[in-house]
C-alpha positions in Angstrom: 278.2 -137.5 -106.0 278.6 -137.1 -102.3 278.0 -133.6 -100.7 279.3 -134.4 -97.2 282.0 -131.8 -97.4 279.5 -129.1 -98.4 277.8 -126.9 -95.8 274.4 -128.7 -95.4 272.2 -125.7 -94.7 273.7 -123.5 -97.4 273.6 -126.3 -100.0 270.0 -127.2 -99.2 268.9 -123.6 -99.7 270.6 -123.5 -103.0 269.1 -126.8 -104.0 265.7 -125.7 -103.0 266.0 -122.6 -105.2 267.3 -124.6 -108.2 264.3 -127.0 -107.9 261.8 -124.1 -108.1 263.1 -122.8 -111.4 260.4 -123.2 -114.1 261.1 -123.6 -117.8 259.2 -120.3 -118.7 259.9 -118.3 -115.6 260.9 -114.7 -116.4 260.8 -113.3 -112.9 264.1 -112.2 -111.4 263.1 -113.1 -107.9 264.7 -116.6 -107.9 268.0 -115.1 -109.1 267.8 -112.6 -106.2 267.4 -115.5 -103.8 270.2 -117.5 -105.3 272.7 -114.6 -105.1 271.5 -114.0 -101.5 272.6 -117.6 -100.6 276.0 -116.9 -102.1 276.4 -113.6 -100.2 278.3 -114.0 -96.9 276.8 -112.4 -93.8 279.9 -110.2 -93.6 281.2 -108.7 -96.8 284.7 -109.1 -95.5 284.3 -112.8 -95.1 286.2 -113.7 -98.3 286.7 -117.3 -97.5 283.0 -117.9 -97.0 282.2 -116.2 -100.3 284.5 -118.5 -102.2 283.1 -121.5 -100.4 279.6 -120.6 -101.3 280.4 -120.2 -105.0 282.2 -123.5 -105.1 279.3 -125.1 -103.3 277.0 -123.9 -106.1 279.4 -125.2 -108.7 279.5 -128.6 -107.1 275.7 -128.7 -107.0 275.4 -127.9 -110.7 278.0 -130.4 -111.6 276.2 -133.1 -109.6 272.9 -132.3 -111.3 273.1 -131.4 -115.0 269.3 -130.9 -115.1 269.5 -128.1 -112.6 272.5 -126.6 -114.5 270.5 -126.7 -117.7 267.4 -125.1 -116.1 269.5 -122.3 -114.4 271.2 -121.7 -117.7 267.9 -121.3 -119.6 266.6 -119.1 -116.8 269.6 -116.7 -116.9 269.5 -116.6 -120.7 265.9 -115.6 -120.7 266.6 -112.8 -118.2 269.5 -111.6 -120.4 267.5 -111.8 -123.6 264.5 -109.9 -122.2 266.6 -106.8 -121.1 268.5 -104.1 -123.0 272.2 -104.2 -122.4 273.8 -101.0 -123.7 273.1 -98.7 -120.7 275.0 -101.1 -118.5 278.2 -100.5 -120.4 277.7 -96.8 -121.2 276.3 -95.5 -117.9 277.7 -97.6 -115.0 281.1 -96.2 -114.0 281.0 -93.5 -116.6 279.9 -89.9 -115.7 276.9 -88.6 -117.6 276.9 -85.4 -119.7 274.7 -83.7 -117.1 277.4 -81.6 -115.5 278.8 -81.7 -112.0 276.1 -80.0 -110.1 273.2 -81.8 -111.9 275.0 -85.1 -111.2 275.5 -84.2 -107.6 271.8 -83.3 -107.2 270.8 -86.6 -108.9 273.0 -88.7 -106.6 271.9 -86.9 -103.4 268.2 -87.4 -104.4 268.7 -91.1 -105.3 270.5 -91.8 -102.1 267.4 -90.6 -100.2 264.8 -92.1 -102.6 266.2 -94.6 -105.2 264.7 -94.5 -108.7 261.9 -96.9 -109.8 263.2 -100.2 -111.3 261.7 -101.9 -114.3 262.1 -105.0 -116.4 263.5 -103.3 -119.5 267.1 -102.7 -118.7 269.9 -105.1 -117.6 271.2 -102.3 -115.3 267.9 -102.4 -113.4 268.3 -106.2 -113.0 271.7 -105.6 -111.5 270.1 -103.1 -109.1 267.6 -105.8 -108.0 270.2 -108.6 -107.7 273.1 -106.8 -106.1 271.2 -104.4 -103.9 273.8 -104.1 -101.2 276.6 -101.5 -101.6 279.1 -104.0 -100.2 278.4 -106.7 -102.7 281.4 -105.9 -104.9 283.7 -106.7 -102.0 282.8 -110.4 -101.7 282.4 -110.8 -105.4 285.9 -109.4 -106.1 287.3 -111.7 -103.4 286.1 -114.9 -105.1 289.0 -116.3 -107.3 288.6 -115.6 -111.0 289.0 -119.4 -111.6 285.8 -120.1 -109.7 283.8 -117.4 -111.6 285.0 -118.7 -114.9 284.1 -122.3 -113.9 280.6 -121.2 -113.0 280.4 -119.2 -116.2 281.4 -122.2 -118.3 278.7 -124.3 -116.6 275.9 -121.7 -117.3 276.7 -119.5 -120.2 279.4 -121.3 -122.3 278.3 -122.0 -125.9 277.0 -125.4 -126.4 276.6 -127.5 -129.5 273.5 -126.8 -131.4 273.0 -123.3 -129.9 271.2 -121.0 -132.3 272.8 -117.7 -133.5 270.7 -115.5 -131.2 271.9 -117.5 -128.2 275.6 -117.4 -129.3 275.5 -113.6 -129.9 273.4 -112.7 -126.9 275.9 -110.2 -125.4 277.5 -109.0 -128.6 274.7 -106.7 -130.0 274.5 -104.8 -126.7 278.3 -104.2 -126.7 278.2 -103.0 -130.3 275.5 -100.5 -129.5 277.3 -99.4 -126.4 280.5 -98.8 -128.4 278.6 -96.6 -130.9 276.9 -94.7 -128.0 280.2 -94.1 -126.2 281.9 -93.0 -129.5 279.2 -90.4 -130.2 279.5 -89.2 -126.5 283.3 -88.8 -126.9 282.8 -86.9 -130.1 280.2 -84.6 -128.5 282.3 -83.9 -125.4 285.4 -83.4 -127.4 283.8 -80.5 -129.3 282.5 -78.7 -126.2 283.6 -75.0 -126.1 285.2 -75.6 -122.6 287.7 -77.9 -124.3 288.2 -76.2 -127.6 289.1 -73.0 -125.8 292.1 -74.8 -124.4 293.0 -76.7 -127.6 292.1 -74.5 -130.5 293.9 -76.8 -132.9 290.8 -79.0 -132.8 288.9 -76.3 -134.8 291.7 -76.0 -137.4 292.8 -79.6 -138.0 290.8 -82.7 -138.0 289.7 -83.5 -134.5 290.7 -86.9 -133.2 287.4 -86.9 -131.3 285.5 -86.7 -134.6 287.8 -89.1 -136.5 287.5 -91.8 -133.9 283.7 -91.7 -134.4 284.2 -92.2 -138.2 286.5 -95.2 -137.5 284.1 -96.7 -134.9 281.2 -96.5 -137.3 283.2 -98.2 -140.0 284.3 -100.9 -137.6 280.8 -101.5 -136.3 279.3 -101.7 -139.8 281.8 -104.5 -140.6 280.6 -106.3 -137.5 277.0 -105.8 -138.6 277.8 -107.4 -142.0 279.5 -110.3 -140.2 276.4 -110.9 -138.0 274.2 -110.7 -141.1 276.1 -113.7 -142.6 278.7 -112.0 -144.7 281.9 -113.9 -145.2 284.0 -110.7 -145.6 286.5 -110.4 -142.8 286.8 -107.5 -140.4 289.8 -105.2 -140.5 291.7 -104.8 -137.3 291.1 -101.8 -135.1 294.7 -100.5 -135.1 293.8 -97.2 -136.7 290.9 -96.7 -134.4 293.1 -97.3 -131.4 295.5 -94.7 -132.8 292.7 -92.2 -132.9 291.8 -93.0 -129.2 295.5 -92.5 -128.3 295.4 -89.1 -130.0 292.3 -88.2 -128.0 294.2 -89.1 -124.8 297.1 -86.9 -126.0 294.7 -83.9 -126.4 293.3 -84.5 -122.9 296.9 -84.4 -121.5 297.6 -81.2 -123.3 294.4 -79.6 -122.0 295.3 -80.6 -118.5 298.7 -79.1 -118.8 297.4 -75.8 -120.1 294.8 -75.8 -117.3 297.6 -75.7 -114.8 298.8 -72.5 -116.4 295.6 -70.9 -117.4 293.3 -72.1 -114.7 290.4 -74.5 -114.7 286.7 -74.8 -113.7 284.4 -77.4 -112.3 282.7 -77.7 -115.7 286.0 -78.3 -117.5 287.2 -80.8 -114.9 284.0 -82.7 -115.1 284.2 -82.9 -118.9 287.8 -84.2 -118.8 286.9 -86.9 -116.2 283.8 -88.0 -118.3 285.9 -88.0 -121.5 288.6 -90.1 -119.9 286.2 -92.6 -118.5 284.3 -92.9 -121.8 287.5 -93.6 -123.8 288.7 -96.1 -121.2 285.4 -98.0 -121.4 285.4 -97.8 -125.2 288.8 -99.5 -125.3 287.7 -102.3 -123.0 284.6 -103.0 -125.1 286.6 -103.0 -128.3 289.0 -105.5 -126.8 286.1 -107.8 -125.9 284.4 -107.8 -129.4 287.7 -108.3 -131.2 287.4 -111.5 -133.2 291.1 -111.7 -134.2 292.5 -111.5 -130.7 295.2 -109.2 -132.1 294.2 -105.8 -130.7 297.4 -104.0 -130.0 296.0 -102.1 -127.0 294.5 -104.1 -124.1 292.3 -102.5 -121.4 294.0 -100.8 -118.5 294.1 -103.9 -116.3 296.7 -106.6 -115.7 295.0 -109.3 -117.8 298.0 -111.6 -117.7 297.9 -111.8 -113.9 294.2 -112.3 -114.0 294.5 -115.0 -116.6 297.1 -116.8 -114.5 294.9 -116.5 -111.5 292.0 -118.0 -113.4 294.2 -120.9 -114.6 296.7 -121.7 -111.8 297.5 -125.2 -113.0 300.8 -125.4 -115.0 299.1 -126.6 -118.2 295.9 -124.7 -117.9 295.3 -121.5 -119.9 292.7 -118.9 -120.2 292.4 -116.4 -123.0 292.9 -112.7 -122.3 289.4 -112.1 -123.6 287.9 -114.2 -120.8 290.1 -112.5 -118.3 289.1 -109.1 -119.7 285.4 -110.1 -119.4 285.9 -111.0 -115.7 287.8 -107.7 -115.1 285.0 -105.7 -116.8 282.3 -107.5 -114.9 284.0 -106.8 -111.6 284.5 -103.1 -112.6 280.8 -102.8 -113.5 279.7 -104.4 -110.2 281.8 -102.1 -108.1 280.8 -99.0 -110.1 277.2 -100.1 -109.8 277.4 -100.4 -106.0 279.0 -96.9 -105.9 276.9 -95.1 -108.6 275.0 -93.0 -106.0 278.0 -92.2 -103.8 278.6 -88.5 -103.6 282.1 -89.1 -102.2 283.1 -90.9 -105.4 281.9 -88.0 -107.6 284.0 -85.6 -105.5 287.0 -88.0 -105.7 286.8 -88.1 -109.5 286.6 -84.4 -110.0 288.0 -82.5 -107.0 291.5 -84.0 -107.4 292.1 -82.2 -110.7 290.5 -78.9 -109.4 292.6 -79.1 -106.2 295.7 -79.7 -108.2 295.1 -76.4 -110.0 294.2 -74.5 -106.8 297.4 -75.8 -105.0 299.5 -75.2 -108.2 298.6 -71.5 -108.0 299.3 -71.5 -104.3 302.6 -73.2 -105.0 303.7 -70.4 -107.4 302.7 -67.8 -104.8 304.6 -69.8 -102.2 307.9 -69.4 -103.9 307.8 -65.7 -102.8 307.6 -66.8 -99.2 310.9 -68.8 -99.2 314.1 -66.9 -98.5 317.3 -68.2 -100.1 319.9 -66.4 -98.0 320.4 -63.9 -95.2 319.7 -60.9 -97.4 316.3 -62.3 -98.3 315.7 -63.2 -94.7 316.3 -59.6 -93.7 313.8 -58.6 -96.4 311.3 -61.1 -95.0 311.9 -59.7 -91.5 311.2 -56.2 -92.6 308.1 -57.2 -94.5 306.7 -59.1 -91.6 307.6 -56.3 -89.2 305.5 -53.9 -91.3 302.6 -56.3 -91.0 303.1 -56.5 -87.2 302.8 -52.7 -87.1 299.4 -52.7 -88.8 298.2 -55.6 -86.7 299.0 -53.6 -83.6 296.4 -51.0 -84.8 294.0 -53.7 -85.8 294.1 -55.0 -82.2 293.3 -51.5 -81.0 290.3 -51.2 -83.3 288.9 -54.5 -82.2 289.1 -53.4 -78.6 287.3 -50.2 -79.4 284.6 -52.0 -81.4 284.1 -54.3 -78.3 283.2 -51.1 -76.3 280.2 -50.5 -78.5 278.4 -53.6 -77.0 276.7 -54.1 -80.3 274.4 -57.0 -81.1 276.3 -60.3 -81.8 275.9 -60.3 -85.6 276.7 -56.6 -85.8 279.8 -57.1 -83.7 280.8 -60.0 -85.8 280.5 -57.9 -88.9 282.6 -55.1 -87.4 285.3 -57.5 -86.2 285.3 -59.2 -89.6 285.7 -56.0 -91.5 288.5 -54.9 -89.2 290.4 -58.1 -89.9 289.6 -58.2 -93.6 290.4 -54.6 -94.4 293.6 -54.8 -92.3 294.8 -58.0 -94.0 294.0 -56.7 -97.4 295.9 -53.5 -96.6 298.9 -55.6 -95.5 298.7 -57.4 -98.8 298.5 -54.1 -100.8 301.7 -52.9 -99.0 303.5 -56.2 -99.8 303.9 -57.0 -96.1 303.7 -60.5 -94.7 301.6 -62.1 -92.1 303.7 -65.1 -90.9 300.8 -67.5 -90.4 299.6 -66.9 -94.0 302.8 -68.6 -95.3 302.2 -72.3 -94.6 299.3 -72.8 -97.0 301.5 -71.4 -99.7 304.8 -73.0 -98.9 303.3 -76.5 -98.3 302.1 -76.5 -101.9 305.7 -75.6 -103.0 307.1 -78.5 -101.0 304.5 -80.9 -102.5 305.5 -79.7 -106.0 309.0 -80.9 -105.2 307.6 -84.3 -104.3 306.3 -84.9 -107.8 307.3 -88.6 -107.9 304.3 -90.9 -107.6 306.2 -93.6 -105.8 308.6 -91.3 -103.9 311.7 -93.3 -105.0 313.2 -90.7 -107.3 313.0 -87.7 -105.0 316.2 -85.9 -104.3 316.1 -85.9 -100.5 319.0 -83.6 -100.1 317.3 -80.9 -102.2 314.1 -81.5 -100.4 315.8 -81.1 -97.0 317.4 -77.8 -98.3 313.9 -76.6 -99.3 312.3 -77.5 -96.0 315.2 -75.9 -94.1 314.6 -72.7 -96.1 310.9 -72.8 -95.4 311.5 -73.4 -91.7 313.8 -70.5 -91.2 311.7 -68.2 -93.3 308.7 -69.1 -91.2 310.2 -68.4 -87.9 311.9 -65.2 -89.1 308.5 -64.0 -90.3 306.9 -64.8 -86.9 309.7 -62.9 -85.2 309.2 -59.9 -87.5 305.5 -59.9 -86.7 306.1 -60.1 -83.0 308.9 -57.6 -83.0 306.6 -54.8 -84.0 303.2 -56.0 -82.9 304.1 -56.1 -79.3 305.8 -52.6 -79.1 303.1 -51.1 -81.3 300.3 -52.4 -79.0 302.2 -51.3 -75.9 302.8 -47.8 -77.2 299.2 -47.5 -78.3 297.9 -48.5 -74.9 300.4 -46.2 -73.1 299.5 -43.3 -75.4 295.8 -43.9 -74.8 296.4 -43.7 -71.0 298.5 -40.5 -71.3 295.9 -38.9 -73.6 292.7 -39.9 -71.8 293.9 -40.4 -68.3 292.5 -44.0 -68.1 293.6 -47.3 -69.4 292.5 -48.7 -72.7 291.3 -51.8 -70.8 290.5 -52.3 -67.2 292.6 -54.6 -65.0 289.8 -57.1 -65.0 289.8 -57.1 -68.8 293.5 -57.3 -68.8 293.5 -60.5 -66.7 290.8 -61.9 -69.0 293.1 -61.2 -72.0 295.9 -63.0 -70.3 293.7 -65.9 -69.4 292.7 -66.2 -73.1 296.3 -67.0 -74.0 297.0 -69.4 -71.1 298.0 -72.6 -72.8 297.1 -74.8 -69.8 294.2 -73.1 -67.9 292.1 -72.2 -71.0 291.3 -73.8 -74.4 293.7 -71.5 -76.1 295.5 -74.2 -78.0 292.2 -75.7 -79.3 291.2 -72.2 -80.5 294.6 -71.9 -82.1 293.9 -75.1 -84.0 290.6 -73.5 -85.3 292.6 -70.5 -86.4 295.0 -72.9 -88.2 292.0 -74.4 -90.0 290.9 -70.9 -91.0 294.4 -70.2 -92.3 294.3 -73.4 -94.4 290.8 -72.5 -95.8 292.0 -69.0 -96.6 294.9 -70.6 -98.5 292.5 -72.7 -100.6 290.3 -69.7 -101.2 293.4 -67.8 -102.4 294.4 -70.5 -104.8 290.8 -70.9 -106.0 290.5 -67.2 -106.9 294.0 -67.2 -108.5 292.8 -70.1 -110.7 289.5 -68.2 -111.5 291.3 -65.0 -112.4 293.5 -66.9 -114.9 290.7 -69.1 -116.3 288.3 -66.2 -116.9 291.1 -63.8 -118.1 290.5 -61.0 -115.7 293.2 -58.7 -117.1 291.7 -58.9 -120.6 288.1 -58.4 -119.3 289.0 -55.4 -117.2 290.9 -53.8 -120.0 287.7 -54.0 -122.1 285.8 -51.7 -119.7 285.7 -48.7 -121.9 283.8 -46.5 -119.5 286.3 -47.0 -116.7 289.1 -46.6 -119.2 287.8 -43.1 -120.1 287.9 -42.2 -116.4 291.3 -43.5 -115.3 293.0 -43.9 -118.7 293.5 -47.0 -120.8 297.1 -47.6 -119.5 296.1 -47.4 -115.9 293.1 -49.7 -116.6 295.5 -52.2 -118.2 297.8 -52.1 -115.2 294.8 -52.5 -112.9 293.6 -55.6 -114.8 297.1 -57.2 -114.6 297.3 -56.4 -110.9 293.9 -57.9 -110.1 294.6 -61.0 -112.2 297.9 -61.5 -110.3 296.6 -60.6 -106.9 292.9 -61.5 -106.8 293.6 -64.7 -104.9 295.7 -62.9 -102.3 293.0 -60.2 -101.8 290.1 -62.6 -101.6 292.0 -65.0 -99.3 292.8 -62.2 -96.9 289.2 -60.9 -97.0 287.7 -64.3 -96.3 290.4 -65.0 -93.6 289.3 -61.8 -91.9 285.6 -62.9 -92.1 286.4 -66.3 -90.6 288.5 -64.8 -87.7 285.8 -62.2 -87.0 282.8 -64.5 -87.1 283.9 -67.8 -85.6 283.5 -66.6 -82.0 280.0 -65.2 -82.6 279.0 -68.4 -84.4 280.1 -70.3 -81.3 278.1 -68.0 -79.1 275.0 -68.3 -81.2 275.2 -72.1 -81.4 276.3 -72.6 -77.8 279.5 -74.3 -78.9 283.1 -73.7 -77.7 284.3 -72.0 -80.9 286.7 -69.2 -81.0 290.1 -68.3 -82.5 293.5 -67.5 -81.2 296.1 -66.0 -83.5 299.7 -65.5 -82.4 300.1 -61.9 -83.5 296.9 -60.7 -82.0 297.6 -62.7 -78.8 301.0 -61.1 -78.4 299.4 -57.6 -79.0 296.8 -58.4 -76.3 299.6 -59.4 -74.0 301.2 -55.9 -74.5 297.9 -54.2 -73.9 297.3 -56.1 -70.7 300.8 -55.3 -69.5 300.1 -51.5 -69.7 296.6 -52.0 -68.1 298.3 -53.6 -65.1 300.8 -50.7 -64.9 303.6 -53.1 -65.7 303.0 -54.9 -62.5 303.1 -58.5 -63.6 304.7 -61.5 -61.8 307.4 -63.2 -63.7 305.5 -66.4 -63.6 302.4 -64.8 -65.2 304.6 -63.1 -67.8 306.5 -66.3 -68.6 303.2 -68.3 -68.9 301.8 -65.6 -71.2 304.8 -65.5 -73.4 304.9 -69.3 -73.7 301.2 -69.1 -74.4 301.3 -66.9 -77.4 304.4 -68.8 -78.7 302.5 -72.1 -78.3 299.5 -70.5 -80.1 301.8 -69.5 -83.0 303.3 -73.0 -83.2 299.8 -74.6 -83.4 298.7 -72.0 -86.0 301.6 -72.9 -88.2 301.5 -76.7 -87.7 297.8 -77.1 -88.3 297.6 -74.8 -91.4 300.9 -76.3 -92.8 299.8 -79.9 -92.2 296.4 -79.5 -93.8 297.8 -77.6 -96.8 300.6 -80.2 -97.3 298.1 -83.1 -97.1 295.8 -81.5 -99.7 298.7 -80.7 -101.9 300.1 -84.2 -101.8 296.6 -85.7 -102.4 296.0 -83.4 -105.3 299.2 -84.6 -106.9 298.6 -88.2 -105.9 302.0 -88.3 -104.2 302.9 -90.9 -101.6 306.0 -89.9 -99.6 307.5 -92.6 -97.4 310.9 -91.2 -96.6 310.1 -89.0 -93.6 312.6 -90.7 -91.3 315.4 -90.4 -93.9 314.5 -86.7 -94.4 314.6 -86.0 -90.7 318.1 -87.6 -90.5 319.3 -85.3 -93.3 317.9 -82.3 -91.5 319.5 -83.4 -88.3 322.9 -83.6 -90.0 322.4 -80.2 -91.5 321.7 -78.7 -88.0 324.7 -80.4 -86.4 327.1 -79.4 -89.2 326.1 -75.7 -89.4 323.6 -74.7 -86.6 323.9 -71.0 -87.3 323.2 -71.4 -91.1 320.4 -73.7 -90.2 318.5 -70.9 -88.4 319.7 -67.8 -90.2 320.9 -69.1 -93.6 324.2 -68.4 -95.4 325.4 -64.9 -96.0 324.9 -65.2 -99.8 323.3 -67.8 -102.0 326.3 -70.0 -102.9 326.7 -71.8 -106.1 326.0 -75.1 -104.5 322.7 -73.8 -103.1 321.6 -73.1 -106.7 322.8 -76.5 -107.7 320.6 -77.9 -104.9 317.5 -76.0 -106.0 314.3 -77.8 -105.3 313.6 -80.3 -108.0 310.6 -79.6 -110.2 309.7 -83.2 -110.1 311.3 -86.5 -111.2 
């Protein structure tokens, strides 16, 4: 056969490796070299990868002796190593727990584990040692891989039983191991607490293990020479379906009762184990009539592997290729910390944002009456913030050490924000992290095609006008309060609260052009976003750990304040722990970011719209109301711009996390903007201040719970 069309250098290297294969060679080094010749220089060079594989196929077809030698060599490598761990550990989380697994991955990223000759998974480590190998391997058409597989590993006439069943025993052992693992995880207290029926009725996690053992015993008899047929695995698959149903129920309950990292990790490990169990059962099925195929489009893969009109490839062969590609990709990613977080944090973030979403409904006004209520609530917060700005200025007079000053500032912010929460007042910039989750809850369609855009536009319009009314309420009292405090201080002490130089410095701090005020406003927006996540996290923890019940069990405290007051205290803390802790940590962030920047020599600080407006009023008094209109206009525009940046950054980040946690993809932004534009043109007054009452059609257009 002529090899003119083959790339000479690459084919010569392959040929040289094939010629070096010895009949009794057990070393894996030659296989490593051979795979290296197939590997393109760039993992994204898919065409080169396919060309290299086809080159090897042509070489083996042209020289059957080399094909036979390579076949014997690969079979020796496969026969020498244990297979089960490849199927049970690669791509399936261990039972170690999240933090143990995280520590293991971090340590192995720095110093990989020692590799031996006992396990097939270690051989995969030696052969496919680059983390990008899965890219070019997946890019090679399935037809080429199957053709190479037929040349090397297809059963030949006269092959003994051990050679024919080389892969089967490892798969059977892996199925048994995975089944026991599913049974063990399914009986964990973290799961049974959410699904107590498992302890009353027969657990599907236990029953699937009984069915698996019976199925594998039948396979063992068949391998031992028995002529008795194997019953199909339909009942076993029904048990696995019931296990999936229990997992779905637990996840739904977790949305209401809270979750933990441990529970989330167990659910992910359980789901992965059941999925791998199904795929292996499909591969060992001898009847070809398993009613449930693995979660992959095998028909498409089979058609890709056999593109000719009359060619065909069994679904089992397609499933084998799909599993091999999955194992290779999981192997290349097995020490990636990012993948561990991606597998687990999505569920946890969903619970955190779900709690924030329920809180966010209280931040959305439906009509003008509720908007007036929101204005009064935010006005009360502005009054307190005016005094918080005074206390911060007084603390700055102490000239304390940086860390002491940061502590004082943080406690001022934290106690003030928590006091605002206790009085049921509203800080406008705290709304976005909550309302973004509420909007994402309305986008609960995975493809975005079934979303009611009119209802979504109505919800966003309500959120918009509630937000700006809350900002106006904060400013409407924060500015006069700060002004009156500075004026009263001067009248009482005979000197200004701040010097004219300090006043100009305060005005410079809110200059949107001549200072990094907007950048610092972005940092404050990030702090607001983080505070929203913290709030959702503690709400989740309060539900999950049943704070109300635990506090009600404190007999000593009950004797002091009374059992009824203790019960109400427990309910209050369970319902408000997230709000209190979110406000506390938000205050710590605002009070310490500037000091952190000073200690590190980095340009880090915060600008918050309400405090910036209060500082403007204080500076106005310090300058004896002598301020040019240009400076006044620039300052007003400055704190308005700071507020806009605060809101946009915190809202954008919160909406992004909420969408990611729900795995929602929204692609109708332009259509939504058009609907909002029509609403503004049709009724501009209602767009900004809402309708006088909540009409019937407003209720009819209530935000959808999800389609």
